[in-house]
N, C-alpha and C positions, 0 to 999 in steps of 0.2 A: 269596197268596189265602187268605182266612179261610174254611175249609171249612164253618163253621157256617151261612154264608149260602146254601150250595147247597140246603139243605132247603127254602128259601123260594121256589125257582124254579118249582115245580109242586105247589101244595098239594093239588090234586085227585088227582094220582098218588100222593102221599104218603098221603092218606087211604085210597085204594083198596087199596094194596098193603102198607102197614105192618101187621104182625100185632098182635093184642091180647094179653091175658095170661090165664093160667088162673084160674078162679074161686077155687081154693084159696089163691092168692097174696093176693087181696083179703080173704078170710076171715081169714088170718093177720094182716094189717094191722089189721083191725077189732078182732080179739081182743086186740091189743097196746095199743090205745088206752085209757087210764085216764080215768075220770071222765065227766061228762055232756057235755063240750064237743064241738061238731061243726063247728068252723071249720078248714078246711084250706087250705094254700097249695101249689099245684102248680107246679113249676119245669120249664119247657120242655115245654109241653103239646102242641106239634105241632098235629095236628088233633083230638086228644082220644082217642087209643087207650086210655088208662087212666082217663078222666075219668068216664064215665057210671056205673060202679059206685059211686063215691063220692056222686054226686048222687042216685042211686036209693036209697042207704042213708040219705039224709037229711042229708048234709053240705052246708054252705055252702062252695063252692069258689071261691077267688080264684086265678086262673091267671096266669102270666107266660110270655110267648113273645117271643123275640128277633126272629123274622121277621114282617114286617108282613102278608104274604099268609097265612101260617099262622094268625096271630092273628085276622085277619078271617074266615077259614074256621071256626075254632073258635067265634068269637063268633056267627056265623050258625047253626052246628050246634046250639048250646046256648041259642039265643035264647029258647026257650020255658021255660027253667028260671030262675025268679026267684032261685034260690040260687047262680047262676053269675055271675062277673064276671071279665073278662080285661083285663090291662094289657100293652101291647106295649113291650118294653124288655129291658134286661140286669139280671138279678137282682142281680148284684154291684154295680150302680151305682144302682139305683132307691132312692128314699126309702121305707122300709117301717118301720112302727111296731114297736118292740121288744116282746117278751113278749105277742104278739098271738094266735098260732095254736096250736091243740091238736095239729095234725098238719102236717108238711111232707113232701111226697113228690115224687119225680122218677122218671119211667119212661124208661129208656134215654136219659138226657139229662144227668145230673149230671157225667159225665166231660168234657163240653165246658167246664165252668167251671174256673177256677183253684181247685184243691181247698182250699187254705188259706183263701182269701177266701170261697169258697162255704160251707164248713163253719162258719167263724166267723160268717157272717151267718145261716146256718140256726140255729145255737145261739141267736143274739141274738133272732130273731123268734119263736122258740117260747116258749110259756108254760112256767114251771117244771112239770115232770111231762109236758110235751108229747112227742110221738113223731116221730122222723124215720124215713122209709121210703124207701130207695133200692133200685131194682130195674132189672134189665136183661133183655133177650132176646138170647141168643147163638145165632144160627142156624148149623147145621153141615150143609152139603150135600156133605161129603167122607167119608162113612162107608165103610169097606172092605166089599167084597162086594155093593155096590149098583151095578148097571150105570149108572143115571142119575147117580149121584155120580161114578163113574169117568169118564163123558163130560164132566161138569162140570170135573173136574180136568184133563183133557186140553186143553180149550179154555183154561183159565186158564194152564196151563203154556206154551201156544203164544203167547198174547197178553199175559199178565201174569205172567211167571215171577217167582218170589220164593224166595230161599234160605231164608228163615225160615219154618218150618212152625209152625202154631198149636199151642200147648201147652195143658195143662189150665188151667182157671180158677184164678187166684190168689185163694183164698177168705180170705186173711189181710190183704190190702192195705186194703180198705175198713174192716173192723173196727178195724184198727190206727189208721187215720186218724180214725175216730169217737172212739176212746178218747183219742187225743192232743188232741182238741178238746173234751174234757170230757163226752162222752156216756157213759152207763152202761147196764147191762142189755142188752148187745149180743147179738143173735141173727142167725144165718145160716141160710137155708132155700133148698133147691133144688127146682125143679119141672121135669119133662121131658115132652115131647110130640113127636109126629111129624106134620108137615103134608105133604100132596101138592099141588103146584102144577102147573098146566099150563105148558108151555114159555113161552107168551106172558105169563102172570102172573109167571113167574120173571124174565123180562126187565123187567117192570114193577117188581118188587121191587128188582132191581139198580139201577134208576133212582131209587131213594130213598136210595141210599148215596152219601155225599159223595165218596169216592174214585173211584167209577164215574162220577159226573157230571162230575168234574174231568178226565177223560181227554180227550186231543185227539179231535176229532170223528171223524176218519177211523178211528182206532184203535177208538173206541167203537162205531162202526157195524159194522166188520168183526167185532169180538168178538161183538156181539149177534147178527149174522146166523149166524155159525158155531155159537153156542150154541143158537140156535133149530133149526138143521138137525141138530145132534148129538142133541138131545133128541127131536125129531120122528122121527128114525130109530129110536128105541127105542119107548117107550110114549107119547111126547108129553108126558111129565110128569117131575117130579123130586121126590124125597122129601127133606125138610129136617128134621133132628133139632134141636129147640130145647132149650136149657137156659136156664131163667129163674132168676136168683139174686136173692134178696131179703135185704136187710140192715135190721134193725130196731134202734133204740136210743132212749133217752129222755134228756131234759134233767133232771138231778136237781132235785127239789123243794128250794126254798130257795136256788137259784142265780139 
């Protein structure tokens, strides 16, 4: 099963529950872009969690989305923006003009691509001097000392035990890949925030994750019911600690 296609099963749920990004992240991207150009390519738009800040800042945004339902949702959402255009398809396979874009960005999406093919194509479609911005949101509902996080862990350990505990972010992997594909001026920036979600909204968020949607239906239902009961027995909510990592680089002039 190609887990990339699970995101397309319920576009409305994805739009409602997937989080956006902190304003400082977009400010850093805009500050890194050189020259007067304002043409951007977004890879894996989803329903547009990261798109409006670019449109509002005056960018022309061409977006690519693999899922037909997500692409249709984003097209309707941004229909009033004449500077927005979307294509449904696979970035690694579409015919895209070379040396065209001032900026290429992807929000919690680029890891779904074959990295060698994706970065090679990103380099090709950017203009010389153009910027690539890759960023992710990493939610952590397992902070020690937080009762809602402890309840979350207990339910996971019962229904979805896993020997491998999540470690710190590898902040060298993406820069190394960018460097290997010819990009220069590489920067890494981190942003942190805390969100509080109701128990119901947390279940909605889980239903936007590919591994959760791929669970057998009986296991999925039992997991969700116990998670709801566990959180409702406390404050009825859960605190999620987000880390957003941004990687910026440029295509050298003259390449």
